[in-house]
C-alpha positions in Angstrom: 126.4 -158.9 117.9 123.9 -161.6 117.0 124.8 -164.2 114.4 124.0 -162.6 111.0 123.7 -165.7 108.8 119.9 -166.1 109.4 118.9 -162.5 108.6 121.2 -162.5 105.6 119.7 -165.6 104.2 116.2 -164.4 104.9 117.0 -161.1 103.2 118.4 -162.7 100.1 115.5 -165.1 99.7 113.1 -162.2 100.3 114.5 -160.3 97.3 114.2 -163.3 95.0 117.6 -165.0 95.0 117.8 -168.8 95.4 119.7 -169.6 98.6 120.0 -173.1 100.0 122.0 -175.1 102.4 124.1 -177.8 100.8 127.4 -179.4 100.4 130.3 -177.1 99.5 133.6 -178.6 98.4 136.8 -177.8 100.2 138.3 -176.1 97.2 135.9 -173.3 96.8 137.1 -169.7 96.6 135.3 -168.7 99.8 135.0 -171.1 102.7 131.5 -172.7 102.9 129.9 -170.8 100.0 129.6 -171.3 96.3 127.4 -170.4 93.3 125.8 -173.3 91.5 123.5 -172.8 88.5 122.5 -169.3 89.6 121.9 -170.4 93.2 123.8 -169.4 96.3 124.7 -172.6 98.2 126.3 -172.5 101.7 127.3 -175.0 104.3 126.5 -173.6 107.7 129.2 -175.7 109.3 131.9 -174.4 107.0 130.8 -170.8 106.4 133.5 -168.8 108.0 132.3 -165.3 107.1 128.6 -164.7 106.7 129.3 -161.5 104.8 130.7 -163.6 102.0 127.1 -164.6 101.3 126.3 -161.0 100.5 129.3 -160.5 98.3 128.5 -163.6 96.2 124.8 -162.6 96.1 126.0 -159.3 94.7 127.4 -161.1 91.8 124.1 -162.9 91.2 122.1 -159.7 91.7 124.2 -157.7 89.3 124.0 -160.3 86.5 121.0 -159.8 84.2 118.2 -162.2 85.0 118.5 -164.0 81.6 122.1 -165.0 82.4 121.8 -165.5 86.2 120.8 -169.1 86.1 124.0 -170.1 84.2 126.4 -168.7 86.8 128.6 -171.1 88.7 131.6 -170.7 91.0 134.0 -169.3 88.4 131.4 -166.7 87.3 132.4 -167.4 83.7 130.7 -165.0 81.3 130.0 -162.4 83.9 133.0 -160.3 82.9 131.3 -159.5 79.7 128.8 -157.4 81.5 130.1 -153.9 82.3 128.2 -153.7 85.6 128.6 -157.1 87.1 132.2 -157.0 88.3 133.8 -157.0 91.7 133.3 -153.3 92.4 129.6 -153.6 91.7 129.2 -156.8 93.7 130.9 -155.1 96.6 128.8 -151.9 96.4 125.6 -154.1 96.2 126.7 -156.1 99.3 127.4 -152.9 101.2 123.9 -151.6 100.4 122.5 -154.9 101.7 124.5 -154.5 104.9 123.1 -151.1 105.4 119.5 -152.3 104.6 120.0 -155.1 107.1 121.3 -152.8 109.8 124.5 -154.8 110.2 128.0 -153.5 110.9 130.2 -153.1 107.8 132.7 -155.4 109.4 130.3 -158.3 108.7 131.0 -157.7 105.0 134.5 -156.3 105.2 135.8 -159.0 107.5 139.5 -159.6 108.3 139.6 -162.7 106.1 138.7 -161.0 102.9 139.3 -158.2 100.4 143.0 -158.9 100.1 143.8 -157.3 103.5 142.0 -154.1 102.6 138.9 -154.6 104.9 139.7 -151.7 107.2 140.3 -149.4 104.3 137.0 -150.4 102.7 135.2 -149.8 106.0 136.7 -146.4 106.1 136.1 -145.6 102.4 132.4 -146.6 102.5 132.0 -145.1 105.9 133.1 -141.7 104.5 130.5 -141.9 101.7 132.9 -142.9 99.0 131.2 -145.8 97.2 133.4 -147.7 94.6 131.1 -149.6 92.3 128.0 -147.5 93.0 128.1 -146.0 89.5 127.5 -149.4 87.9 124.5 -149.9 90.2 123.1 -146.5 89.2 123.7 -147.1 85.5 121.9 -150.5 85.9 118.8 -148.7 87.3 119.1 -150.2 90.7 119.9 -147.0 92.7 120.1 -143.3 92.3 122.9 -141.0 93.4 123.4 -137.3 93.9 121.3 -134.9 91.8 119.3 -137.7 90.3 118.1 -138.9 93.7 117.4 -135.3 94.8 115.4 -134.6 91.6 113.3 -137.7 92.2 112.9 -137.1 95.9 114.3 -140.5 96.9 117.2 -141.5 99.2 120.5 -141.9 97.3 122.7 -145.0 97.4 123.1 -147.0 99.6 119.3 -147.0 99.4 118.4 -149.3 96.5 115.4 -148.8 94.2 115.5 -152.5 93.3 117.8 -155.4 94.3 117.9 -157.5 91.1 118.7 -156.6 87.5 116.0 -157.5 85.0 
């Protein structure tokens, strides 16, 4: 499999997120990646798992635009939004993996998700999508009957990638 960092970064920039290379302290939650003032910052030399870029981007994307620029590593304030939590960020990142044509193991890698990566690969692979409801309620995707009624593909297809 080709190195996915380049296509991931290009995708994220293409949907309107600010992504830049920069210095990332050793004490960040994820190796080589952090959020600073609403931007995704990564150190290509320290980035262990490129899929972590997508998960963190999911947090940015699921945060309303007016609040996105204030987000930093601890994601303080994001908990106040009903649709900007871990489940939604994970569902968003999975949709991005599908859109990029990458294997789910890029996102659900052995070093993440509290040892549940294989379970998440199986869950999403069977069409069970934790967090998808929040994406739908945020107007970013459609599911089931709503997608059929509008004649559009359901999640993991996204109608839009960023919340207004």
